[in-house]
C-alpha positions in Angstrom: 33.3 14.9 2.2 36.7 14.2 3.8 38.3 15.7 6.8 42.0 16.7 7.3 42.6 13.2 8.8 40.8 11.7 5.7 37.7 10.3 7.6 34.2 10.8 5.7 31.6 13.1 7.2 28.1 13.8 5.8 27.4 17.0 4.4 25.9 19.7 6.5 22.4 18.8 7.1 22.5 15.1 6.3 23.0 12.4 8.8 24.4 9.2 7.8 22.2 6.0 8.2 22.0 4.6 11.3 23.2 7.8 13.2 21.3 9.1 15.9 20.3 12.7 15.8 19.2 15.0 18.7 15.5 15.8 17.4 12.6 13.2 16.8 10.8 13.2 13.7 7.9 15.0 15.1 10.4 17.5 16.3 11.9 18.0 12.9 8.7 18.3 11.2 7.6 20.8 13.6 10.7 22.7 13.1 10.2 22.6 9.3 6.7 24.0 9.5 7.8 26.7 12.0 10.6 27.5 9.4 13.7 26.5 11.4 16.2 23.9 10.5 16.0 20.4 12.0 19.2 18.4 12.5 18.5 16.5 9.2 15.6 15.8 6.8 12.8 14.0 8.5 11.8 10.6 6.9 7.9 10.3 6.4 6.9 7.0 5.1 3.5 6.6 3.1 1.9 4.0 4.9 -1.1 4.3 2.6 1.1 3.0 -0.3 2.1 -0.3 1.6 -1.4 -0.6 3.2 -3.1 -0.5 -0.3 -0.7 -2.8 -1.8 -1.1 -5.5 0.8 -5.1 -5.4 1.0 -5.2 -5.6 -3.0 -2.8 -8.4 -2.8 -4.2 -10.0 0.1 -1.0 -10.1 1.8 -1.5 -8.1 5.1 0.4 -9.7 7.7 -2.0 -11.7 10.0 -1.8 -9.3 13.2 -3.3 -6.5 10.7 -6.0 -8.2 8.7 -9.0 -6.6 8.8 -7.4 -3.0 9.9 -8.8 0.1 8.3 -5.8 2.4 7.3 -6.4 4.6 10.2 -6.3 1.7 12.8 -3.2 0.6 11.4 -1.7 3.8 12.1 -2.9 4.1 15.4 -1.6 0.4 16.2 1.8 1.1 14.8 2.1 4.7 16.4 2.5 6.5 13.1 0.9 10.1 12.5 -2.0 10.8 10.2 -0.2 12.6 7.3 -2.2 15.4 5.6 -4.1 13.4 3.0 -4.8 15.2 -0.3 -2.7 18.0 0.6 -5.1 19.5 3.3 -3.3 20.4 6.6 -5.8 22.9 7.8 -9.3 23.9 7.4 -10.5 27.4 6.6 -13.5 28.5 8.7 -15.8 31.5 7.1 -18.4 32.2 9.6 -21.5 33.3 8.2 -20.7 31.8 4.8 -22.1 28.6 3.5 -20.4 26.6 1.1 -22.2 24.3 -1.5 -20.6 21.9 -3.9 -22.1 21.6 -7.4 -21.1 18.4 -9.0 -21.5 17.8 -13.0 -19.7 14.6 -13.8 -16.1 15.1 -13.2 -16.5 18.9 -12.9 -17.1 20.7 -9.2 -18.1 24.1 -9.0 -18.1 26.0 -5.4 -21.0 28.2 -4.4 -20.0 30.4 -1.3 -23.3 32.0 0.0 -22.7 35.0 2.0 -25.0 37.7 3.6 -24.3 39.7 0.6 -25.0 37.1 -2.1 -23.3 34.4 -3.9 -19.9 33.9 -5.0 -18.8 30.9 -7.5 
């Protein structure tokens, strides 16, 4: 976009590379989870992809060799993303959940005081 003076500005909600916002990435993510607008869309790297590639190709930087993914995240000060889409755990008091596996198929059985539900 261009202003009346002819200088370029970023569209609303987009901050140009190198510009500093007023929120931290943590604040941006928390705002989004609270259905509020952040100052711009947070950048959330997937360290797992980089880590897996380095381990498989033997190109992990010497200072991180032998680290687990979790240890690397802690060393770099990066948060643990919701792996496999799980960001919360549902607890069901009085209900036991059993996973029945048959090859690639899984069936959940929920045992309740009134009987089982599959």
